[in-house]
TITISE-24790 format. One line per field, with one value per residue: residue number from 1; z, y, x of N, C-alpha, C in turn. Coordinates in steps of 0.1 Angstrom, whole numbers, plus 2048, in hexadecimal, padded with zeros to 3 digits. Last residue first. Example, Ala and Ser with C-alpha at 12.3 -4.5 7.8 and 13.67 -1.06 7.14 Angstrom:
<nodes>
seq c(2 / 1)
n.c3 c(847 / 84E)
n.c2 c(7EA / 7C7)
n.c1 c(880 / 884)
ca.c3 c(847 / 84E)
ca.c2 c(7F5 / 7D3)
ca.c1 c(889 / 87B)
c.c3 c(84F / 84E)
c.c2 c(800 / 7DF)
c.c1 c(881 / 884)
</nodes>
This chain:
<nodes>
seq c(188 / 187 / 186 / 185 / 184 / 183 / 182 / 181 / 180 / 179 / 178 / 177 / 176 / 175 / 174 / 173 / 172 / 171 / 170 / 169 / 168 / 167 / 166 / 165 / 164 / 163 / 162 / 161 / 160 / 159 / 158 / 157 / 156 / 155 / 154 / 153 / 152 / 151 / 150 / 149 / 148 / 147 / 146 / 145 / 144 / 143 / 142 / 141 / 140 / 139 / 138 / 137 / 136 / 135 / 134 / 133 / 132 / 131 / 130 / 129 / 128 / 127 / 126 / 125 / 124 / 123 / 122 / 121 / 120 / 119 / 118 / 117 / 116 / 115 / 114 / 113 / 112 / 111 / 110 / 109 / 108 / 107 / 106 / 105 / 104 / 103 / 102 / 101 / 100 / 99 / 98 / 97 / 96 / 95 / 94 / 93 / 92 / 91 / 90 / 89 / 88 / 87 / 86 / 85 / 84 / 83 / 82 / 81 / 80 / 79 / 78 / 77 / 76 / 75 / 74 / 73 / 72 / 71 / 70 / 69 / 68 / 67 / 66 / 65 / 64 / 63 / 62 / 61 / 60 / 59 / 58 / 57 / 56 / 55 / 54 / 53 / 52 / 51 / 50 / 49 / 48 / 47 / 46 / 45 / 44 / 43 / 42 / 41 / 40 / 39 / 38 / 37 / 36 / 35 / 34 / 33 / 32 / 31 / 30 / 29 / 28 / 27 / 26 / 25 / 24 / 23 / 22 / 21 / 20 / 19 / 18 / 17 / 16 / 15 / 14 / 13 / 12 / 11 / 10 / 9 / 8 / 7 / 6 / 5 / 4 / 3 / 2 / 1)
n.c3 c(96C / 96C / 950 / 943 / 94D / 942 / 926 / 925 / 928 / 923 / 935 / 928 / 922 / 90F / 8FC / 8FE / 8DE / 8CC / 8C4 / 8B4 / 8B9 / 8B3 / 8C9 / 8D1 / 8DD / 8E9 / 8E8 / 8F9 / 8F1 / 8F4 / 908 / 8F8 / 8E4 / 8E7 / 8DF / 8C4 / 8BA / 8C0 / 8AF / 896 / 897 / 895 / 87F / 86E / 873 / 866 / 84C / 846 / 84A / 836 / 81E / 814 / 829 / 840 / 846 / 830 / 834 / 84D / 845 / 834 / 842 / 84E / 835 / 840 / 852 / 867 / 87B / 870 / 875 / 891 / 897 / 88A / 89D / 8B3 / 8AC / 8A7 / 8B2 / 8A5 / 891 / 8A3 / 8AE / 898 / 88F / 8A4 / 89E / 884 / 88C / 89C / 889 / 876 / 888 / 88B / 871 / 86C / 87F / 880 / 871 / 884 / 8A6 / 8C0 / 8E1 / 8F2 / 8FD / 8F5 / 8EC / 8DF / 8D1 / 8C4 / 8BB / 8C1 / 8B0 / 8B3 / 8CE / 8EB / 8F1 / 8ED / 8FC / 8F5 / 903 / 8FF / 8F1 / 8D5 / 8C5 / 8C4 / 8DF / 8DC / 8CA / 8D7 / 8EB / 8DA / 8D2 / 8EB / 905 / 922 / 932 / 949 / 955 / 959 / 941 / 933 / 942 / 93F / 922 / 91E / 93B / 945 / 958 / 971 / 969 / 955 / 94B / 95D / 96F / 986 / 989 / 97F / 962 / 95A / 95D / 94E / 934 / 935 / 935 / 91C / 90E / 915 / 90A / 8EE / 8D9 / 8C5 / 8B5 / 893 / 88C / 897 / 8B9 / 8CA / 8D5 / 8E2 / 8F6 / 904 / 910 / 921 / 931 / 93D / 94A / 95E / 970 / 991)
n.c2 c(B87 / B9E / BA6 / B90 / B96 / BAE / BA9 / B96 / BA5 / BC8 / BE5 / BFF / C1C / C33 / C51 / C6B / C73 / C92 / CAB / CC8 / CE1 / CFB / D16 / D2D / D49 / D65 / D7A / D93 / DB2 / DBA / DBD / DAA / D8E / D73 / D71 / D79 / D65 / D4F / D51 / D51 / D36 / D29 / D32 / D24 / D0B / D08 / D0E / CF8 / CE4 / CEB / D00 / D24 / D3F / D4A / D5D / D6C / D7B / D88 / D99 / DAE / DC7 / DC3 / DAF / D95 / D81 / D78 / D8B / DA1 / D9A / D9A / DB5 / DBD / DB5 / DBF / DDA / DD9 / DC7 / DBD / DAB / D98 / D89 / D80 / D6F / D5C / D52 / D46 / D33 / D23 / D17 / D0D / CF8 / CE8 / CE0 / CD2 / CBC / CA8 / C92 / C87 / C94 / CA5 / CAA / CCA / CE2 / CFA / D05 / CF2 / CD5 / CBC / C9D / C85 / C67 / C4F / C43 / C33 / C32 / C15 / C0B / BF7 / BE5 / BDC / BC9 / BC9 / BDB / BEF / BF9 / C02 / C16 / C27 / C31 / C3F / C53 / C60 / C57 / C52 / C59 / C64 / C5E / C71 / C7A / C66 / C5B / C71 / C70 / C57 / C46 / C25 / C0B / BF2 / BCF / BBD / BC4 / BE2 / BF6 / BF6 / C00 / BEF / BEE / C07 / C0A / BF7 / C01 / C18 / C0C / BFE / C15 / C1D / C08 / C07 / C17 / C09 / BED / BE5 / BD4 / BC7 / BBE / BA8 / BA9 / BC1 / BBB / BA5 / BB3 / BC5 / BB1 / BA5 / BBC / BC3 / BAE / BA2)
n.c1 c(487 / 475 / 47A / 46E / 453 / 44C / 450 / 439 / 423 / 42C / 424 / 40D / 3FD / 3E6 / 3E1 / 3CA / 3B8 / 3BC / 3A7 / 39E / 382 / 374 / 370 / 354 / 345 / 33B / 359 / 36D / 37E / 39F / 3B2 / 3CD / 3CA / 3C5 / 3AA / 3AD / 3BD / 3AD / 398 / 3A4 / 3AF / 396 / 38B / 3A0 / 39B / 382 / 386 / 395 / 384 / 36E / 37B / 376 / 36A / 35F / 376 / 373 / 35C / 361 / 379 / 376 / 37B / 393 / 3A8 / 3BF / 3CC / 3C3 / 3CD / 3C0 / 3A7 / 3A7 / 3AA / 392 / 37E / 384 / 37E / 363 / 34B / 335 / 33E / 34C / 334 / 329 / 340 / 33D / 325 / 32C / 33F / 330 / 31E / 330 / 339 / 322 / 31B / 336 / 335 / 323 / 32E / 342 / 338 / 346 / 340 / 33C / 343 / 33A / 34F / 35E / 356 / 36F / 376 / 38F / 39E / 39A / 387 / 397 / 3B4 / 3C8 / 3E5 / 400 / 419 / 43A / 446 / 442 / 453 / 43E / 440 / 45B / 457 / 445 / 458 / 469 / 458 / 453 / 46A / 477 / 48D / 47D / 460 / 44C / 444 / 43E / 428 / 416 / 410 / 405 / 3FA / 3FB / 3E9 / 3EA / 3EB / 3E8 / 408 / 413 / 41E / 42A / 443 / 455 / 44D / 451 / 46C / 475 / 470 / 482 / 49B / 499 / 49C / 4B7 / 4C6 / 4C1 / 4C6 / 4D1 / 4CD / 4CD / 4AF / 49B / 498 / 499 / 4B2 / 4B3 / 49C / 4AA / 4C1 / 4B2 / 4A5 / 4BB / 4C7 / 4B7 / 4A5 / 49E)
ca.c3 c(96C / 979 / 95C / 942 / 94E / 950 / 92B / 921 / 934 / 922 / 930 / 932 / 920 / 91B / 8FE / 902 / 8EB / 8CD / 8CE / 8B3 / 8BB / 8AF / 8C0 / 8D5 / 8D3 / 8EB / 8E6 / 8F4 / 8F6 / 8EC / 906 / 903 / 8E3 / 8E8 / 8EE / 8CF / 8B9 / 8C7 / 8BC / 899 / 895 / 8A2 / 88A / 86D / 877 / 873 / 854 / 844 / 851 / 845 / 822 / 818 / 81E / 839 / 850 / 831 / 82A / 84C / 84F / 82D / 839 / 855 / 83B / 837 / 847 / 85C / 87B / 871 / 868 / 889 / 89B / 886 / 88E / 8B2 / 8B1 / 89E / 8B7 / 8AF / 88C / 89B / 8B7 / 89E / 887 / 8A4 / 8AB / 887 / 885 / 8A4 / 895 / 872 / 885 / 897 / 878 / 863 / 880 / 889 / 86D / 877 / 89C / 8B3 / 8D8 / 8EC / 904 / 8FB / 8F2 / 8EB / 8D0 / 8D1 / 8B6 / 8C5 / 8B2 / 8B1 / 8C3 / 8E4 / 8FA / 8E9 / 8FF / 8F4 / 900 / 906 / 8FE / 8DD / 8CA / 8B7 / 8D9 / 8E5 / 8C8 / 8CE / 8F1 / 8E1 / 8C7 / 8E3 / 8FB / 91B / 926 / 941 / 950 / 965 / 94E / 92F / 93F / 94C / 92A / 919 / 932 / 949 / 94D / 96C / 972 / 961 / 946 / 957 / 961 / 984 / 98D / 98C / 96B / 959 / 965 / 95B / 938 / 934 / 941 / 92A / 90E / 916 / 91A / 8F8 / 8E6 / 8CE / 8BE / 8A2 / 889 / 88A / 8AE / 8C3 / 8CC / 8D7 / 8ED / 8FC / 906 / 915 / 928 / 935 / 93F / 953 / 969 / 988)
ca.c2 c(B7E / B95 / BAD / B93 / B89 / BAB / BB2 / B92 / B9A / BBC / BDC / BF3 / C13 / C2E / C41 / C64 / C6E / C82 / CA5 / CB9 / CDC / CEE / D0F / D24 / D40 / D57 / D76 / D86 / DAA / DB6 / DC8 / DB1 / D9D / D79 / D6E / D81 / D72 / D4E / D53 / D5A / D40 / D26 / D34 / D35 / D10 / D02 / D16 / D04 / CE3 / CE8 / CF4 / D18 / D39 / D40 / D50 / D65 / D72 / D7F / D8F / DA1 / DC4 / DC0 / DB9 / D99 / D88 / D6F / D7D / DA3 / D9D / D8E / DAA / DC4 / DB0 / DB1 / DD6 / DDC / DCA / DC6 / DB7 / DA1 / D94 / D8A / D7D / D65 / D57 / D4F / D3F / D29 / D1D / D16 / D02 / CEF / CE8 / CDC / CC6 / CB3 / C98 / C8F / C87 / CA5 / CA2 / CBE / CD6 / CF0 / D0D / CF4 / CE1 / CC2 / CAA / C8B / C78 / C53 / C48 / C36 / C37 / C22 / C08 / C05 / BE5 / BE8 / BCA / BC2 / BCE / BE8 / BF2 / BF7 / C0D / C20 / C27 / C34 / C49 / C5B / C62 / C4F / C51 / C6C / C56 / C68 / C84 / C6E / C54 / C6D / C7D / C5A / C4D / C33 / C11 / BFF / BDA / BB9 / BBD / BD4 / BF9 / BED / C0A / BF3 / BE3 / C04 / C13 / BF5 / BF5 / C1B / C14 / BF7 / C0E / C25 / C0C / BFB / C1F / C11 / BF5 / BE8 / BDE / BC2 / BC7 / BAB / B9D / BC0 / BC5 / BA3 / BAB / BCA / BBB / B9E / BB6 / BCB / BAF / BAB)
ca.c1 c(490 / 478 / 47C / 47B / 459 / 44D / 458 / 447 / 428 / 424 / 42E / 411 / 408 / 3EB / 3E5 / 3D6 / 3B7 / 3C0 / 3B0 / 3A0 / 391 / 372 / 375 / 35F / 346 / 337 / 34B / 36C / 371 / 394 / 3A7 / 3C7 / 3CA / 3D3 / 3AE / 3A3 / 3C0 / 3B9 / 396 / 39E / 3B8 / 3A0 / 384 / 39E / 3A7 / 383 / 37F / 39B / 390 / 36C / 377 / 37E / 370 / 356 / 370 / 37C / 35C / 356 / 37B / 378 / 36E / 387 / 3A5 / 3B5 / 3D2 / 3BE / 3D1 / 3CE / 3AA / 3A3 / 3B3 / 39F / 37E / 387 / 38C / 36C / 356 / 330 / 337 / 352 / 33D / 31F / 33B / 349 / 326 / 321 / 342 / 339 / 318 / 328 / 342 / 32A / 314 / 333 / 340 / 320 / 321 / 343 / 339 / 340 / 349 / 337 / 349 / 330 / 348 / 364 / 352 / 368 / 376 / 384 / 39C / 3A6 / 388 / 38B / 3A9 / 3C2 / 3D7 / 3FB / 40B / 431 / 448 / 43B / 458 / 442 / 435 / 458 / 460 / 440 / 44D / 46F / 45D / 449 / 466 / 46B / 48D / 486 / 46B / 453 / 447 / 449 / 434 / 41C / 416 / 412 / 3F8 / 400 / 3EF / 3E7 / 3EB / 3E1 / 3FE / 413 / 418 / 41E / 439 / 456 / 449 / 444 / 466 / 477 / 469 / 473 / 495 / 49B / 48F / 4AA / 4C7 / 4B9 / 4C0 / 4DA / 4C5 / 4D6 / 4BB / 49F / 49A / 48C / 4B0 / 4BA / 49D / 49E / 4C3 / 4BA / 49E / 4B4 / 4CE / 4B5 / 4B0 / 49B)
c.c3 c(975 / 979 / 96C / 94D / 94E / 953 / 93B / 926 / 930 / 92B / 92E / 92C / 92B / 918 / 90B / 900 / 8F2 / 8DA / 8CB / 8BC / 8B7 / 8AE / 8BF / 8C7 / 8D8 / 8E0 / 8E9 / 8F2 / 8F3 / 8F2 / 8FC / 8FF / 8ED / 8E8 / 8F1 / 8DB / 8C2 / 8C5 / 8C4 / 8A8 / 89B / 8A1 / 896 / 87A / 878 / 87A / 863 / 84C / 850 / 84F / 831 / 81C / 820 / 82C / 84A / 83B / 82B / 841 / 84C / 838 / 835 / 84D / 843 / 83C / 83A / 84F / 86D / 872 / 867 / 87C / 893 / 88C / 887 / 8A4 / 8B0 / 8A1 / 8AD / 8B6 / 898 / 893 / 8AD / 8A5 / 88F / 89B / 8AB / 892 / 885 / 89C / 89A / 87D / 87F / 892 / 884 / 86C / 878 / 887 / 873 / 871 / 88F / 8AC / 8CD / 8E3 / 8FE / 902 / 8FA / 8F2 / 8DD / 8CE / 8C0 / 8BF / 8B7 / 8B3 / 8C0 / 8D6 / 8F2 / 8F0 / 8F9 / 8F4 / 8FF / 8FE / 906 / 8EB / 8D2 / 8BA / 8CD / 8E1 / 8D0 / 8C9 / 8E4 / 8E8 / 8D0 / 8D9 / 8F2 / 910 / 91F / 934 / 945 / 963 / 959 / 938 / 93D / 94B / 936 / 920 / 92C / 93C / 950 / 961 / 96C / 96B / 954 / 952 / 959 / 978 / 989 / 98F / 97A / 962 / 965 / 962 / 947 / 938 / 941 / 936 / 919 / 919 / 91E / 907 / 8F0 / 8DA / 8C8 / 8AA / 896 / 883 / 8A1 / 8B8 / 8C4 / 8CE / 8E0 / 8F1 / 8FC / 90D / 91E / 92D / 937 / 947 / 95E / 97F)
c.c2 c(B80 / B8B / BA8 / B9C / B8A / B9F / BB1 / B9C / B96 / BB0 / BCD / BEB / C0B / C21 / C3F / C56 / C69 / C7E / C96 / CB5 / CCD / CE5 / D01 / D1C / D38 / D4D / D67 / D82 / D9D / DAE / DC6 / DBD / DA4 / D89 / D74 / D7E / D7A / D5E / D54 / D5C / D4E / D31 / D32 / D38 / D1E / D0B / D14 / D0E / CF0 / CEA / CF4 / D0C / D2E / D3B / D48 / D5A / D6A / D74 / D83 / D95 / DB6 / DC0 / DB8 / DA8 / D8D / D77 / D75 / D92 / D9D / D8F / D9D / DBA / DB3 / DAE / DC7 / DD7 / DCD / DCC / DC2 / DAE / D9E / D93 / D85 / D73 / D60 / D58 / D4A / D34 / D26 / D1D / D0E / CF9 / CEF / CE7 / CD2 / CBF / CA7 / C96 / C8F / C97 / CA0 / CB9 / CC9 / CE5 / D05 / CFE / CE8 / CD1 / CB2 / C9A / C7B / C62 / C4C / C3B / C3B / C27 / C16 / C02 / BF0 / BE4 / BD5 / BC0 / BC5 / BDB / BEB / BEE / BFF / C17 / C20 / C2B / C3D / C51 / C5B / C5A / C4F / C67 / C5E / C5F / C7D / C77 / C5B / C66 / C7A / C64 / C52 / C39 / C1E / C03 / BE7 / BC5 / BB8 / BCF / BED / BF0 / C03 / BFA / BE7 / BF9 / C0E / BFE / BF3 / C0D / C17 / BFF / C02 / C1F / C13 / C00 / C13 / C18 / BFC / BF2 / BE1 / BCC / BC2 / BB5 / B9F / BB5 / BC5 / BAE / BA8 / BC0 / BBF / BA6 / BAD / BC6 / BB7 / BAB)
c.c1 c(49C / 480 / 47D / 483 / 468 / 453 / 457 / 451 / 436 / 42A / 427 / 41D / 40A / 3F4 / 3E9 / 3D6 / 3C5 / 3C0 / 3B1 / 3AA / 392 / 380 / 371 / 364 / 351 / 339 / 347 / 35D / 371 / 389 / 39E / 3BD / 3C4 / 3D3 / 3BC / 3A9 / 3B9 / 3BE / 3A1 / 39D / 3B2 / 3AA / 38E / 396 / 3A7 / 391 / 37F / 393 / 396 / 378 / 373 / 376 / 377 / 35F / 367 / 37B / 368 / 357 / 36E / 377 / 36D / 37B / 397 / 3AF / 3C8 / 3C6 / 3CD / 3D3 / 3B8 / 3AA / 3B3 / 3AB / 38C / 384 / 38E / 37B / 363 / 33F / 333 / 34C / 346 / 32C / 333 / 346 / 332 / 321 / 339 / 33E / 323 / 323 / 33B / 332 / 318 / 327 / 33C / 32B / 31E / 339 / 33C / 341 / 341 / 343 / 344 / 336 / 33C / 35A / 357 / 365 / 36C / 383 / 38E / 3A8 / 397 / 38E / 39D / 3B6 / 3D1 / 3EC / 405 / 423 / 441 / 43D / 450 / 44A / 438 / 44B / 45E / 44A / 448 / 463 / 464 / 44E / 45C / 469 / 482 / 489 / 473 / 45D / 44E / 44D / 440 / 428 / 41D / 41A / 405 / 3FD / 3F2 / 3EE / 3E6 / 3E2 / 3F5 / 409 / 419 / 415 / 42A / 44A / 44C / 442 / 455 / 46E / 46B / 46A / 488 / 496 / 48F / 49D / 4BB / 4BC / 4BB / 4D4 / 4CE / 4CE / 4C3 / 4AB / 49F / 48F / 4A2 / 4B7 / 4A6 / 49D / 4B6 / 4BB / 4A4 / 4A7 / 4C5 / 4BD / 4B0 / 4A9)
</nodes>
């Protein structure tokens, strides 16, 4: 094993002065020692960052740019999820799902003035204008207002909760492996 081979390769592949070669070497060594190599298992970003103190997102991406780490994307770039149902939504399903959740929230607000007052405070409007405010703006503005309203209700003790949910956006985790070149250098 040779950290010096990895460190030398990092400096040679970098187009600019690489002052973080030691940290990048530690990340590569962690991947190789733990079997996160080509043909082996991969590791999610959060697990790598948790297990290897030198691993920071920008450093991992630097290794990807240097072709010493392979990034494995997990499906679509973005997932849109209706939390009440747990369903994944396609682009054409967002508006109808949003309309459904806002309608459910409005029914709750119409039956619970305290909840309506809490949401009004969060949206910086009067209780009499909450429904109008929730329905104003484009899809993404309305989605954010729905999320803010639900968070306000959930965070306020003593306010009843209703049967509605958020429309959330999540990016799937990436996974990483050391490339064969990195593994070869490590084993030299």
